[in-house]
N, C-alpha and C positions, 0 to 999 in steps of 0.2 A: 452571615452564621454559618456560610459553609467555609470562608475563612478564620472563623473561629477553632470550629470544629478541625481543621486543615491544622493549627497550629498547636490543638491540645494532643492531636494526633500524633506529631511530629516529638512533643515532649515525653511523651508517653515512649516514644522508640528512644530518646534519649536517655530518660534514666535507667530504660532499658540496659545499656548498654553500658549505662555507667555502673550499674549494678551487676554486670557482668566480669566489666574489669575489674573492678574492687574484692572482686569472691577470687578471680585469678591471680589479684596481687598475693591477696592474704593467703593461700595456698602456695604460690613459691615462695614464700617468707617464711612460713612453718618447712618448709622441707629440709633435713640435714644438710651440714655444709660439709662435703672431704674435702679433706685435706689434704692436696696433691703433694705424696710423699714420694721419693725417688728408693724403688728398688732395692733392698739390699743387693749389694755388689759381691759377687763371688771371687776372692781373689785367683789369680793364675794358675792354680798348684800343677802347672804341666810339670814343667821341668823336675819339681820335685819328685812328682809323680813316675814320672821315666826312670830319674836317679836310684829310685827304689826296686824299682820292678823288680829287680833280681833276685830281693829276695823275698819272692814269692814261694823260693824254695828255703825251706828255713833251714838245710844243710849248708847252703852260701851264709845263711845269716850267724851260723854257727862259726862258722870258717872264719867271718868278718869279727868276730868278735862278742856277735850277740851269744847271752846265754836266756835259758828260758829259765823264768823263776817258779815253773811249774802250775800252779795253781791255775783256773781259769773264775774270775773274779764278775760279782753280778750284787746288784745292789734292786734290793727289794721296795728299798722305801725312800721317800726324798728326803735328802739333807734337811735338818731342821735347825733352829737358832744356834751359833756360833759355829755350825760346820758349811761348807761347801756346801751349795746347793746345788748339788746333784738330783736329777730326776731317776726316777726306777727305770733300770735296764742295764746290759753288760757292759764289762770292758774286754774280757776274752781273760787269753792268757801273753803275759806278758817278757817279751826278751828284751835282757839289760846290757849295755854296753858299756861298762865302768869306764871305761880307755875315751869314751868323748864325754865326760861329764865335768863342765866348767862354767864358769859362770856367765857368758855370751854364748846365744843362740846361734850357730850356726842352721840356716832354712836345708842344706844337702843333707845335716849330720845329725839325726834325731838317733836322741840317748834309747829310745825305748822303741822295738817292734811289736805291734799288736794282731794276735794270731787270734782265729775262733775254731774251734772246733767244729770239723765236717767229717761225721763218721770217726774213722782210724786215720784224718789226715786234718793237717792245719793252715788253715786260708789265710793268708795276709788281706787285716782288712784294716790296719790303720796305722802309724805311727806318731808318738809321743814324744816332744822335747821337756825334757824334766832336768831341773836345777836346783839343786841342795844350797840352802843356804848358809852351809858351811863352807862354799865356794868363794863368798865374801861378799856374793852380789847386794849392790844397795838398793837399785831400782826396778820394779817390777818389770820384768820382759815382754818384750813386743813384737813378736812375728808376724808377717800380711797384714799389718793393720790392728791385729786384735792381742789383747792384754792375757797376757799367764792368769789360770786361774791360782790361788793363794794368797799367801804360801799359808801353808798347810802342815800338821803331821805326816807321820809316815802309817801306812796299812798293815797295820797287825794283819796274819802271820807272817805277812811275805817283805815288808818293808818295816824298819824298828819304828817305835812311834817317836824316836828320837830326830830320825831323818827329814827333819822339817822343811818343806820344798817348795816352789811351783810348778805350775806343770801345764801343759798345752797340749791334747789331744787332735787330731788331724783323720778324718777318715776319709783316706784316698782313696780308697777303695771297695767301698758297703755304702751306700747310700744311707743317712740316716734323719729322719724326719725330724731330730732334734736339732739339728745342725751343723753343719762339716763340723764344727768344734767344738760341740757340746763335748761334756767327757763322758760319759754314756749314750749309750744307744740301746733303743728297747728291743730292736732287732737283733743284736746279737744274742746267743743265747749259748747257757753250757749246761743243759740239762743232761744228765745220764754220762756227764764227764767224770770218771772218778776222784778229779782234783777240784771241783766245784766250791769254790769259796765264797757264801754270802757276807758280805761286809756292810758294817755303817760306815754312812759320810764321815771324812777324817773332818777333826777340829781346825778352825783356821785358827792361826797363831798372828801376834802384833809383824807387821813390817818391819826389816830390818832399816835403820835411824841413814840415812845416808852420812 
């Protein structure tokens, strides 16, 4: 009789253990699987950042052929269908060097320097590589593994609508919560600037045929 009771007790312990093992397996199986994704790698921009450091003084930029387009550009609404998918944010004041425009981007020579008004001064925050389709560019340009935005129409009133182009913004001197290559920066403000321009995202145009 004692052996029968002992066997029954052992069976109960065995079934209890099996029960908890099954419960644990179900809980583990129900947990979401997290993909092992690699973090986004930020390219080494130290060389270009150092090369453009001198342009923190806008007088040096003017001396080297960069001239202000005057307007301080902001986008209050995101780009819609058929437009460049800009997020709301600022682009600041653009200094354009037309002598650097060509079909092939040079990492050391951006066509545009971008400044943010800071009281009665201008603070260098970014650079832009700007390639009009009229240069004969056939393929979408790429720098630092990043494809250019566009092609898009111009940004009136500062750029004629017909000035279709590719461009790439790089926020070298001001952090951008949207990413270092995002066209707009929500932390760049033109509030109070007498030449503040609120623009709409430009329309996309067909890419040139190779």
